[in-house]
C-alpha positions in Angstrom: 90.5 42.6 39.4 94.0 44.1 39.3 93.3 47.9 38.7 96.5 49.8 38.1 96.9 53.5 38.8 98.8 56.1 36.7 99.4 59.2 38.8 100.2 62.1 36.5 100.7 65.7 37.4 97.2 66.4 38.7 95.2 63.5 37.1 94.8 60.0 38.4 94.3 57.6 35.4 93.3 54.0 35.8 94.1 50.9 33.8 91.6 48.1 33.9 92.7 44.7 32.5 90.9 43.1 29.5 92.5 39.7 28.9 96.0 40.6 27.6 95.1 44.3 27.1 93.9 47.3 29.1 91.2 49.9 29.2 92.7 53.3 30.2 90.5 55.8 31.9 91.5 59.3 30.9 95.0 60.5 29.7 96.1 63.6 31.7 97.5 66.8 30.2 99.5 67.0 27.0 102.5 68.1 29.2 102.2 64.8 31.0 103.6 62.9 28.0 107.0 62.0 29.5 105.5 61.1 32.9 102.7 59.1 31.2 105.3 56.9 29.4 107.4 56.6 32.6 104.4 55.4 34.6 103.6 52.8 31.9 107.2 51.6 31.8 107.2 51.2 35.6 104.2 48.9 35.2 105.8 47.0 32.2 102.9 48.1 30.0 103.4 49.2 26.4 101.3 51.9 24.7 100.2 49.0 22.3 98.8 47.2 25.3 96.0 49.8 25.6 93.0 48.6 23.6 90.6 51.3 24.7 90.7 54.8 26.3 87.5 55.7 28.2 87.3 59.5 28.2 85.2 60.7 31.1 84.9 64.1 29.5 86.7 66.5 27.2 88.8 68.7 29.6 92.5 69.4 29.1 93.6 67.4 32.1 91.7 64.3 30.8 92.1 64.5 27.0 95.5 66.0 26.5 97.2 62.9 25.3 94.5 61.4 23.0 96.3 62.3 19.8 99.6 61.0 21.2 98.1 57.6 22.1 96.2 57.3 18.8 99.3 58.2 16.8 101.3 55.5 18.5 98.5 52.9 18.6 96.0 53.4 15.8 94.0 50.3 16.8 93.2 51.9 20.2 89.5 52.9 20.4 88.4 56.0 22.2 85.1 55.7 24.1 83.2 59.0 24.7 79.8 60.4 25.1 78.2 61.8 22.0 78.3 65.4 23.4 82.1 65.0 23.8 83.0 64.7 20.1 82.4 68.4 19.1 84.0 69.7 22.3 87.1 67.7 21.5 87.4 69.2 18.1 87.4 72.7 19.6 90.5 71.9 21.7 89.4 74.1 24.7 87.5 73.5 27.9 83.9 74.5 27.5 82.6 77.4 29.6 78.8 77.4 29.2 76.6 80.0 30.9 76.3 79.5 34.6 79.5 77.6 35.1 81.9 78.5 37.9 84.2 77.5 40.8 82.5 75.9 43.7 83.2 78.8 46.1 85.2 82.0 46.6 88.1 80.2 48.4 88.6 77.8 45.5 88.4 80.7 43.1 91.2 82.5 45.0 93.3 79.4 45.0 92.8 79.0 41.2 93.9 82.7 40.7 97.1 82.1 42.6 97.8 78.8 40.8 97.3 80.5 37.4 99.7 83.3 38.3 102.3 80.6 39.1 101.5 78.6 36.0 101.0 81.1 33.2 101.0 78.4 30.5 97.7 76.9 31.9 95.2 78.1 29.4 92.6 75.3 29.4 93.5 74.2 25.9 94.5 70.8 24.6 95.3 69.3 21.1 92.0 69.1 19.3 91.0 65.6 18.6 88.8 64.4 15.7 87.0 61.1 16.2 88.3 58.2 14.2 86.2 55.5 12.5 87.0 52.9 15.1 86.1 55.1 18.1 83.0 54.3 20.2 80.4 57.0 20.7 78.0 56.5 23.6 74.5 57.9 23.0 72.8 56.2 26.0 73.8 54.3 29.1 75.0 50.9 28.3 76.8 47.8 29.6 80.4 47.3 28.4 79.5 44.0 27.0 77.1 45.6 24.6 79.9 47.6 23.0 82.2 44.6 22.8 84.3 45.0 26.0 84.7 42.0 28.3 84.5 43.8 31.6 81.5 43.3 33.9 80.2 46.9 34.2 78.3 49.7 32.7 78.7 53.3 31.5 76.6 56.0 33.3 75.8 59.5 32.1 76.9 61.7 35.0 76.8 65.4 33.8 77.1 68.5 35.9 80.9 69.0 35.8 80.5 69.0 32.1 77.7 68.2 29.7 79.6 65.2 28.3 80.7 63.5 31.6 80.4 59.7 31.9 81.4 57.2 34.6 82.2 53.6 34.6 80.5 51.4 37.3 81.9 47.9 37.6 79.6 45.1 38.9 81.7 44.9 42.1 80.7 48.5 43.1 83.9 50.2 42.0 83.0 53.4 40.1 85.5 55.5 38.1 83.9 58.9 37.9 86.4 61.3 36.3 85.3 64.6 37.8 81.7 63.7 38.7 83.1 63.7 42.3 86.5 64.5 43.7 88.7 64.2 46.9 90.7 67.3 46.6 90.9 70.7 48.5 88.3 69.6 51.0 89.9 72.1 53.4 88.6 74.8 51.1 85.0 73.5 51.4 84.7 71.5 48.2 82.9 68.7 50.1 83.8 66.1 47.5 82.8 68.2 44.6 85.3 69.0 41.9 86.4 72.6 41.9 84.7 73.6 38.6 81.0 72.9 37.9 78.8 73.8 34.9 75.5 72.9 36.5 75.4 72.2 40.3 71.9 70.9 40.4 72.7 68.4 37.6 76.0 67.5 39.4 74.1 66.5 42.5 71.6 64.6 40.5 74.5 62.6 39.2 75.4 61.9 42.8 71.9 60.7 43.4 72.3 58.3 40.5 75.5 56.9 41.8 73.9 56.4 45.2 70.8 54.7 43.6 73.1 52.5 41.6 74.6 51.2 44.9 78.1 52.3 44.2 80.5 51.2 46.9 83.8 52.9 46.2 84.4 56.1 44.2 87.6 56.4 42.2 88.0 60.0 41.2 90.4 61.6 38.8 91.6 63.9 41.5 92.4 62.5 45.0 92.3 59.2 46.6 89.3 56.8 46.4 86.6 57.0 49.0 83.4 55.3 50.0 79.9 56.3 48.7 79.0 57.5 52.2 81.0 60.7 51.6 78.6 61.6 48.8 75.5 60.6 50.8 76.7 62.9 53.6 77.7 65.9 51.5 75.1 65.9 48.8 73.5 69.4 48.3 75.7 71.0 50.9 77.4 73.3 48.4 75.1 76.1 47.2 74.7 77.7 43.8 74.8 81.2 45.2 78.3 80.6 46.6 79.8 79.7 43.2 82.1 82.2 41.5 81.9 82.7 37.7 84.8 81.0 35.8 86.7 82.8 33.1 89.7 81.9 30.9 
């Protein structure tokens, strides 16, 4: 299967072929618009070649271009978890009680980054689901929702309440932020930097391990083998997290 990568400012998006069309996993920030189209052009892919967008969760660096894509390609169908719809309409990353950055070093790095990027406010253009969008209420195979790709959608919360992952039958798993390969020198240990529920996050790792995933394709950082999750699971501790604020 010829998986194509779209490296945007901080988000790695993926294009999975479906006959003469593609399923796009996540969209990047709203500010990534020009880069998004440049990356598509470099691959000789048109916005109208995208039949589906699989949204792994509602955050600004994943959902920022939903309205842009939908306005240019109204037949494109957005796939999301049922908990995602209301969060998309709010147009801002959800900060539920207990959420935070994975440790104090990451928190300090975020503070520095925000000082250098004052326009980063965790918002994105609110998106209201369309009649042709697909809402996932339970784990399902892609074939059951009419997509000719051998794989299934898994509910993998912890980073957010609406997080889902796509596991292909060949063991490739596109996890959004259910795992990451970034800032490991700051002790992230393959966790994403922001977590809403660390216990739930690691339970999602247990699910990925149980499902016999072979290779993880995260939204942040390069792909890596499942053994990284097996080795690092439960190594980060809830008491070391730092409360996140806007």
